Steps between C-alpha positions, in 0.01 A plus 500: 500500500809282484530217247646162586818449301594149392815469296451843347128442430230707669180362649235698684332279764156592629515619861183303579526167318853489359395461134668711234358847440464650153481857376151636430498721186375853547576498871819536702448173685554125505210260550475140618283283276448252782379710791450845344752674725651816349831674558596839360805580289632840596543703177836669471680727260830378640727343244368716217818703468667436167825305505785673314525341157875448524449293814252271328719452194792397720371191679795503738398849612135393501557235767282684758195476269547136396285218632514120474191338345410150384346490155303275269571522126254444217666296221261643238489881538795552733298654786657473842268499798588543864452174691407462865568207730197301379500612137677236294302472176207676338377619161677803357261796526631638170468200266328221700806274473557279807790646695719227643849648476647622827766754402640517852591808699626818334615840622287776356423866554214495746173685426488846654126553452175327411172618350246285688206332326184711507273263303384168642506185288123522447528861377784405265299205367202726433724736301641205305153365421391840371808511278436149369137589431612770258719271288382412151552152355648359822484121542218380723754327721652839579168632631449174688835561671358812665159349572660223703643764734851366464731628767709805417854533629604817674856582398724783609696584185847658536576842356790741520420868541752770412554860603724754329550874466586585139627809324513498119654743255388482140557638153250502218265705285162660559252489213241776482217458253389767258279498192547638149252540220585307187317469169451161346312381194200278553238362262161653572201396286739347249714813467837581658474798733745671739403446865656661807566297813693524827810289543664431836871569531744463790760759599787333689699680769804355685440459876685381807364454849490314828228297674482329839289204605470312830398134478339338802415129530522416130391131498678232298397132508757284676391168350461351154234249610236767444518622137592866459160591356336374820751674725444829315126445457437465873605861552436746648585389853418716801856492625422773752333220699822297529573390853818373659552130434346271759492122436149498644368643172628186324321256729258297287644629170777412258801728470699492178874562511668738257682351202595824321819640655497852635753616239283379210188660646693823554579513129130457421423784740763721335345435159154594631641811663660595168163483323339724763792744483469515122135602539611769748750629244234514228270701727786730596589566134139580422376601157299290262776243441831416661828349389727366773862471394667420832412439866735458794336377822669488839352279773550568870369365831411169339327256732288186483261284697406135467120490540230233478176580314176294527353293217222245494581236240323214326713273285348220295587270212288470183585274205854456627570872545529708816279805546475745785271767633631774727307735728655805664461432871437869568283627214336188353637567151504174298725379220537154357599260229206358317460213253265533202228250421544394138153345503333820621685712246412256220135495608490881508652523152257239367206684656615828346532340157149350528359838604677673210371242254146548633522878460630468145225253415227727634637810328526317167 
């Protein structure tokens, strides 16, 4: 299957009627909404080899993995979305702000891999409705938003993934617990009496050691348009199902461009690695408690990938504020912003006070 390229944009014409094909979630194929014709996308693991980190940090050296893309910019949340030849303005999938700013063409590190959508829009909407149904004190308009079957936007969100082999030497103390019997004075039946009890003590021993850890595909969000709590909350991702990037997977969906530079994301990854390594050190020290005085980690064979991960999104505005709901396009996990209904909370408090007053009246 070969896309038609127009000024750097990809279009997938139907072999029967010429209309544009779109990717069908959960299947490795494109479908025509007009005549029903289907064309397969051949899955591939090609392109999944990590790029050496040094090459990505040096954009001059990274020239072979750069690509030219035209982008639309959201003036409200800063999201940048890939634009095709017919895509000039739309609502931002992250904050519902109309996107009218054409940011032009930029040179960016191209995606190496994509995790295709597994959930259809209807399945994602059902998960979102179930989530909304469990919210307490939500405004009625929020529930009405779901009942109207508003369209969800399928967005491929950019992430960096990092690999590294680490070796860490450490110095600290191991704390082993032991118990001693002590006698204390307590008042029993109004009289002071000596009472024996066990007290926990720690015996500290100096330790040194070495631990090794291999990190594979540690994901770090590559955009600030999606708040960090959403980016983290959508995990875990089944990254073993990543396939080599094919623009066919993007047909019919939005694709967000990264706004967090590789170097900044790499620092985030290093910090997360450090926390995992510290846990490794604590386990290696053993004992009941541990004190870590010094760690020295060496990183080798560092690599990265630019990957696109699937999200179904619903952005809406309520009382002048933007809210969003996000559904993991693989697992159906839902997270979202939610407004609170002041009237419902007030009514619940009033009802509770009336019930309390009635109980007091009856018991008096």
